C-alpha positions in Angstrom: 41.7 86.8 -50.8 39.6 85.8 -53.8 39.8 88.0 -56.9 36.6 89.1 -58.6 35.1 86.3 -60.6 37.3 83.6 -59.1 35.7 80.4 -57.8 36.7 79.3 -54.3 38.7 76.1 -54.2 37.7 73.4 -51.6 40.2 71.2 -50.0 40.8 67.8 -51.7 39.5 65.9 -48.6 36.1 67.4 -49.2 35.8 65.5 -52.5 36.8 62.0 -51.1 35.1 60.2 -48.2 37.4 58.8 -45.5 37.7 55.0 -46.2 38.3 54.2 -42.5 35.0 55.7 -41.5 33.2 53.8 -44.2 34.6 50.5 -43.1 33.6 51.2 -39.5 30.0 51.9 -40.6 29.8 48.7 -42.6 31.2 46.7 -39.7 28.7 48.1 -37.3 25.8 47.3 -39.7 27.0 43.7 -40.1 27.1 43.3 -36.3 23.5 44.5 -36.0 22.5 42.2 -38.9 24.2 39.2 -37.2 22.5 40.0 -33.9 19.1 40.3 -35.5 19.7 37.0 -37.3 20.8 35.3 -34.0 17.7 36.6 -32.2 15.4 35.5 -35.0 17.1 32.0 -35.0 16.7 31.6 -31.3 13.1 32.7 -31.3 12.4 30.3 -34.2 14.1 27.4 -32.4 12.1 28.0 -29.2 8.8 28.3 -31.2 9.7 25.1 -33.1 10.4 23.1 -29.9 7.2 24.5 -28.3 4.9 23.5 -31.2 6.7 20.2 -31.6 6.0 19.4 -27.9 2.4 20.4 -28.3 2.1 18.3 -31.4 3.5 15.2 -29.7 1.2 15.8 -26.7 -1.8 16.0 -28.9 -0.7 12.9 -30.9 -0.3 10.9 -27.7 -3.6 12.2 -26.4 -5.4 11.0 -29.5 -3.7 7.6 -29.3 -4.8 7.3 -25.6 -8.4 8.2 -26.5 -8.3 5.8 -29.4 -7.2 3.0 -27.0 -9.1 3.7 -23.8 -12.2 5.7 -25.0 -13.4 9.2 -24.3 -12.5 11.0 -21.1 -15.1 11.5 -18.4 -17.4 14.5 -18.5 -16.8 17.4 -16.2 -19.4 16.1 -13.7 -17.9 12.6 -13.6 -14.4 14.0 -13.3 -15.4 16.0 -10.3 -16.4 12.8 -8.4 -13.8 11.2 -6.1 -12.2 8.0 -7.4 -12.7 5.4 -4.7 -10.0 2.9 -3.9 -7.5 4.6 -6.2 -3.8 3.9 -5.6 -0.6 4.1 -7.5 1.2 0.8 -7.7 5.0 1.0 -7.6 7.3 -1.8 -8.6 4.6 -4.4 -9.0 5.9 -7.5 -10.6 2.4 -8.7 -11.5 -1.0 -7.1 -11.7 -2.8 -6.8 -8.4 -4.5 -10.1 -7.4 -8.1 -10.3 -6.2 -10.4 -13.2 -5.5 -12.2 -14.6 -8.5 -15.4 -16.6 -8.3 -15.3 -20.0 -10.1 -18.5 -21.4 -8.7 -20.7 -20.5 -5.7 -18.5 -22.2 -3.1 -15.1 -22.1 -4.9 -12.9 -19.0 -5.4 -9.3 -18.6 -6.5 -6.8 -16.0 -5.5 -3.5 -16.1 -7.3 -1.7 -18.3 -9.9 2.0 -19.2 -10.2 3.9 -21.0 -12.9 5.5 -24.1 -11.1 8.2 -25.8 -13.1 8.3 -28.5 -10.4 12.0 -27.7 -9.9 12.9 -29.6 -13.0 11.1 -32.8 -11.9 8.0 -33.7 -14.0 6.0 -31.5 -16.2 5.4 -27.8 -15.3 1.9 -26.8 -14.0 0.0 -23.7 -13.2 -0.5 -23.7 -9.4 -3.5 -21.6 -8.3 -4.3 -20.9 -4.6 -8.0 -21.4 -4.0 -10.6 -21.6 -1.1 -13.6 -23.9 -1.0 -16.3 -24.6 1.5 -15.9 -27.9 3.3 -19.5 -28.7 2.6 -18.9 -28.4 -1.1 -17.2 -31.1 -3.1 -14.7 -29.7 -5.6 -16.0 -30.8 -9.1 -13.9 -33.5 -10.7 -14.5 -32.0 -14.2 -12.7 -28.7 -13.5 -11.1 -27.4 -16.7 -9.1 -24.3 -17.6 -8.2 -22.1 -20.5 -4.5 -21.1 -20.7 -3.3 -18.1 -22.7 0.1 -18.0 -24.4 1.8 -15.1 -26.1 2.3 -17.0 -29.4 -1.3 -18.2 -29.6 -4.3 -16.1 -30.7 -6.8 -18.3 -28.9 -6.5 -20.0 -25.4 -5.4 -23.5 -25.1 -7.7 -26.0 -23.3 -6.3 -27.7 -20.2 -7.3 -30.1 -17.4 -6.9 -29.6 -13.6 -6.6 -31.6 -10.4 -6.9 -30.5 -6.8 -4.3 -30.8 -4.0 -5.1 -29.6 -0.5 -2.6 -27.4 1.3 -1.0 -29.0 4.3 -1.4 -27.3 7.6 1.9 -25.9 8.8 3.3 -27.2 12.1 2.7 -24.5 14.7 0.8 -22.6 12.0 -2.6 -21.0 12.0 -4.7 -24.1 12.7 -7.6 -23.7 10.3 -9.1 -27.2 10.9 -12.1 -25.7 12.7 -12.9 -23.2 10.0 -15.6 -23.7 7.4 -13.1 -23.0 4.5 -10.4 -25.3 3.1 -7.4 -23.8 1.4 -6.2 -25.8 -1.6 -4.2 -25.8 -4.8 -5.6 -26.2 -8.3 -2.9 -27.7 -10.5 -3.6 -27.2 -14.3 -1.7 -28.1 -17.4 -2.5 -27.5 -21.1 -3.6 -30.5 -23.2 -0.9 -29.5 -25.7 2.1 -30.8 -23.7 4.6 -29.5 -26.2 3.3 -26.0 -25.9 3.4 -26.2 -22.1 7.0 -27.3 -22.1 8.2 -24.7 -24.5 6.3 -21.6 -23.3 5.0 -20.1 -20.1 1.3 -19.1 -20.0 0.5 -15.6 -18.8 -3.2 -15.9 -18.0 -5.7 -18.6 -16.9 -9.5 -19.0 -16.7 -11.5 -21.8 -15.0 -14.6 -23.7 -16.2 -16.9 -26.3 -14.8 -18.8 -28.6 -17.1 -17.7 -26.5 -20.1 -19.9 -23.5 -18.9 -18.9 -19.9 -19.0 -15.3 -19.4 -18.0 -14.3 -17.4 -15.0 -12.6 -14.0 -15.0 -9.0 -14.3 -16.1 -6.2 -14.4 -13.6 -2.6 -13.4 -14.5 0.1 -16.0 -13.8 3.0 -14.9 -11.7 6.4 -16.1 -13.0 9.2 -15.6 -10.5 12.5 -14.4 -12.1 15.3 -16.9 -12.0 18.2 -15.9 -9.9 21.5 -17.7 -9.3 21.6 -17.0 -5.6 19.0 -16.0 -3.0 21.2 -16.2 0.0 20.9 -13.5 2.7 17.8 -11.9 1.2 14.7 -11.5 3.3 11.1 -10.3 2.6 8.1 -9.5 4.8 4.5 -9.9 3.8 2.0 -7.6 5.7 -1.4 -8.9 6.6 -4.5 -6.6 5.9 -5.3 -4.4 8.8 -8.6 -4.5 10.7 -8.6 -0.8 11.2 -7.0 2.3 9.6 -3.4 2.9 10.5 -1.3 6.1 10.6 1.5 6.8 8.2 4.0 6.9 11.1 3.1 3.3 12.0 3.7 2.2 8.4 7.0 4.1 8.1 8.2 2.9 11.4 7.4 -0.7 10.5 9.1 -0.7 7.1 12.1 1.2 8.4 12.5 -1.2 11.4 12.4 -4.3 9.3 14.8 -2.8 6.8 17.2 -2.1 9.6 17.2 -5.8 10.6 17.8 -7.0 7.0 14.5 -7.1 5.0 14.5 -5.4 1.6 11.1 -6.4 0.1 7.7 -5.5 1.5 4.4 -6.9 0.1 1.2 -5.5 1.5 -2.2 -7.3 1.2 -5.4 -5.3 1.2 -5.6 -1.5 1.9 -2.5 -0.9 4.1 -0.5 1.9 2.7 -1.6 5.5 3.3 -1.2 8.1 0.5 1.7 9.7 2.4 3.5 6.4 3.0 3.1 5.4 -0.6 4.4 8.8 -1.8 7.5 8.4 0.5 8.2 4.9 -0.8 7.7 6.0 -4.4 10.3 8.7 -3.9 12.9 7.1 -1.7 12.6 3.3 -2.1 15.5 3.2 -4.5 17.7 5.4 -2.2 16.9 3.3 0.8 17.3 0.0 -1.0 13.6 -1.0 -0.5 11.2 -2.7 -2.8 7.5 -2.8 -2.2 4.4 -4.3 -3.8 0.7 -3.9 -3.1 -1.8 -6.7 -3.6 -5.5 -6.5 -3.3 -7.2 -8.9 -0.8 -11.0 -8.8 -0.9 -13.1 -11.9 -1.3 -16.5 -11.8 -3.0 -19.7 -11.6 -1.0 -20.0 -15.4 -1.1 -17.0 -15.9 1.3 -16.4 -14.2 4.6 -12.9 -15.4 5.3 -11.8 -15.6 8.9 -8.4 -14.5 10.1 -6.8 -18.0 10.3 -7.8 -18.7 6.7 -6.6 -15.2 5.5 -3.2 -15.8 7.2 -2.8 -19.2 5.6 -3.7 -18.0 2.1 -1.3 -15.0 2.3 1.4 -17.2 3.7 1.2 -19.6 0.8 0.9 -16.7 -1.7 4.0 -15.0 -0.1 6.0 -18.2 -0.3 5.4 -18.8 -4.0 5.8 -15.1 -4.8 9.3 -15.0 -3.3 10.6 -18.6 -3.7 13.2 -17.7 -6.4 14.1 -14.3 -5.1 14.4 -14.4 -1.3 15.8 -17.0 1.1 13.6 -16.0 4.1 10.1 -14.6 4.5 7.9 -13.7 7.4 4.2 -12.9 7.5 3.1 -10.4 10.2 0.8 -7.5 10.7 1.8 -3.9 11.4 1.6 -4.4 15.2 4.1 -7.3 15.3 7.9 -6.6 15.6 10.6 -9.2 15.5 13.1 -8.2 18.2 16.6 -9.6 17.8 18.5 -9.9 21.1 22.1 -10.6 20.0 22.8 -9.8 16.4 21.8 -6.7 14.3 20.2 -8.6 11.4 18.0 -11.6 10.9 20.5 -13.5 8.7 23.3 -13.1 11.3 20.9 -14.3 14.0 19.9 -17.4 12.0 23.6 -18.2 11.4 24.2 -17.9 15.1 21.3 -20.2 15.9 22.5 -22.9 13.4 26.2 -22.6 14.3 28.3 -25.0 12.3 25.5 -27.4 11.5 26.1 -28.9 8.1 22.4 -29.1 7.3 21.7 -25.5 8.2 20.5 -24.8 4.7 17.9 -27.6 5.0 16.0 -25.9 7.9 12.7 -24.7 6.2 10.9 -23.2 9.2 12.1 -21.3 12.3 9.3 -21.1 14.8 9.4 -17.9 16.9 8.2 -17.2 20.4 5.7 -14.4 20.9 5.0 -11.9 23.7 1.9 -9.7 24.0 2.8 -6.2 25.0 0.5 -3.2 25.5 1.3 0.5 25.2 1.1 2.5 28.4 -0.6 5.7 27.3 -0.1 7.3 30.7 3.6 7.3 30.3 3.8 7.8 26.5 3.8 10.8 24.2 1.2 10.5 21.3 2.6 10.7 17.8 6.0 9.2 18.7 7.6 6.0 17.5 5.9 2.9 18.9 9.2 1.3 20.0 10.1 4.4 22.0 6.9 4.2 24.1 6.5 2.6 27.6 5.1 -0.9 27.4 3.6 -3.4 29.8 3.7 -7.2 29.4 0.5 -9.2 29.0 0.5 -12.9 29.5 3.4 -15.3 29.0 5.7 -16.4 26.2 4.3 -18.8 23.6 4.3 -19.8 20.0 1.5 -18.1 18.0 2.2 -19.3 14.5 4.7 -16.7 13.4 7.8 -18.2 11.8 10.7 -17.4 9.5 10.0 -19.5 6.4 12.3 -20.5 3.6 10.2 -20.6 0.4 12.7 -22.4 -1.8 12.5 -25.4 0.6 8.8 -25.2 1.5 7.7 -25.1 -2.1 10.0 -27.9 -3.3 8.4 -30.8 -5.0 9.5 -33.3 -2.4 7.6 -31.4 0.3 4.4 -31.2 -1.7 4.4 -34.9 -2.4 2.0 -37.3 -0.8 4.7 -39.7 0.6 4.8 -38.0 4.0 8.1 -36.2 3.6 8.1 -33.0 5.6 10.6 -30.2 5.9 12.9 -29.7 8.9 11.7 -27.3 11.6 13.5 -25.6 14.4 12.3 -23.7 17.5 14.0 -20.5 18.3 14.5 -19.5 22.0 12.9 -16.3 23.2 16.3 -15.2 24.5 17.4 -15.0 20.8 14.3 -13.8 19.0 11.0 -12.7 20.4 8.0 -11.3 18.5 6.3 -8.4 20.3 2.6 -8.1 19.6 1.7 -4.5 20.4 -1.8 -3.4 21.6 -3.2 -0.6 23.8 -3.4 -1.2 27.5 -6.9 -1.4 28.9 -8.1 0.6 31.9 -7.8 -2.4 34.1 -4.1 -2.9 33.4 -1.8 -1.6 36.2 0.6 1.2 35.3 3.5 0.4 37.7 6.8 1.6 36.4 8.5 -1.5 37.8 6.7 -3.7 35.3 7.4 -1.5 32.3 9.5 -3.2 29.7 12.6 -1.2 28.6 12.1 0.7 25.3 14.2 -0.6 22.4 16.6 2.3 22.4 19.1 0.7 20.0 16.3 0.5 17.4 14.9 3.9 18.2 18.2 5.6 17.5 18.6 3.8 14.2 15.0 4.6 13.2 15.5 8.3 14.0 18.4 8.3 11.5 16.6 6.3 8.8 15.8 8.0 5.5 12.0 7.2 5.5 11.5 8.5 9.1 13.4 11.7 8.4 11.4 12.3 5.2 8.1 11.6 7.1 9.0 14.3 9.6 9.5 16.8 6.8 6.4 15.9 4.9 3.9 15.3 7.7 
């Protein structure tokens, strides 16, 4: 009880704050401050990265516009881009016929070091009308990386030899030839490789430039095979392209070069995505002559065969030139290289065989006993005509492009015929209404190939993406 006039006394704890509670409050405040700083730092970092990306994108866009000009207007951008295609793994720019004079056109150029014999030259594949005499005063301009201006050069003409059992172009109005050019500055030609060439006649306006293909040097080209695909006469389906590439990959081909518009957008997309995984390389080359020339099929085959040989001479041991309806069927061994080894046996000169001539068989698809949209090799087929050689061969570029075979002394490479019991080339077409559809005459479907095709990566991806 308090006495009158006495002040109440408070407990001592009321005058002093609990130090433990104070420390807890400060600790909580520091945690909130650290959290706020962390969030602020994270937001700042994200904002920095975003604006840095936008800055880089704007900078590259400005550099692109400065190099290639202004983008198309909205009206122009809405228009479809004709003949647009993405080129994957192209070792050289796409080739196209270039007009030199009214009756002389050139297709592709290659740096030919003459296999160490003689001076190097630029070898250009050309076509000329037989009624036209190739001018003797044909000159060229060669472009080198170290030179600001082109180097003047002189050229000579060498006619391409008709291959034995080849395409027989003697009756055609067009001759296929080589234009061999060399820079007047011999030291420059020996020390450097030109990257571009232009042609002139009588010192007049030079032709459009052609890029020069330089094959990479490799220590060994054994057991590597490539196929060059002729331009198609009509549109083909993606399934046909995928089946063709997957089939030839199964029998040992790893490089595919197409001439003209062959690949469909879907086939190109699949090759872009899965070529590395499947061990396949592919290259697209344009093949459209000017309005002056209307090249016939034998001439086209001859030009593409020569181009294919020089394109692969230092990278592949074997090449074959076919269209999408021609399949090389191996009867005994799973791959082409194993089959060729079987054919040659223990011959010491087996590496000297430059051409293996193959037997062909025309086959038509029996639509009455086939299911549309399935693999070509799984469909019922019917024979048409007998077995004969139709110009298809396995060629060895490193031998056929050798200097001794291009010389004028009559030296020719060794050739060998391959029995149809070992290799046969099936030419597929559609049976006509007059063909008989008797099951007795049906050829057996190539089941061993169909099973492998069904498991192939490209075919499985085609099924998913179709």
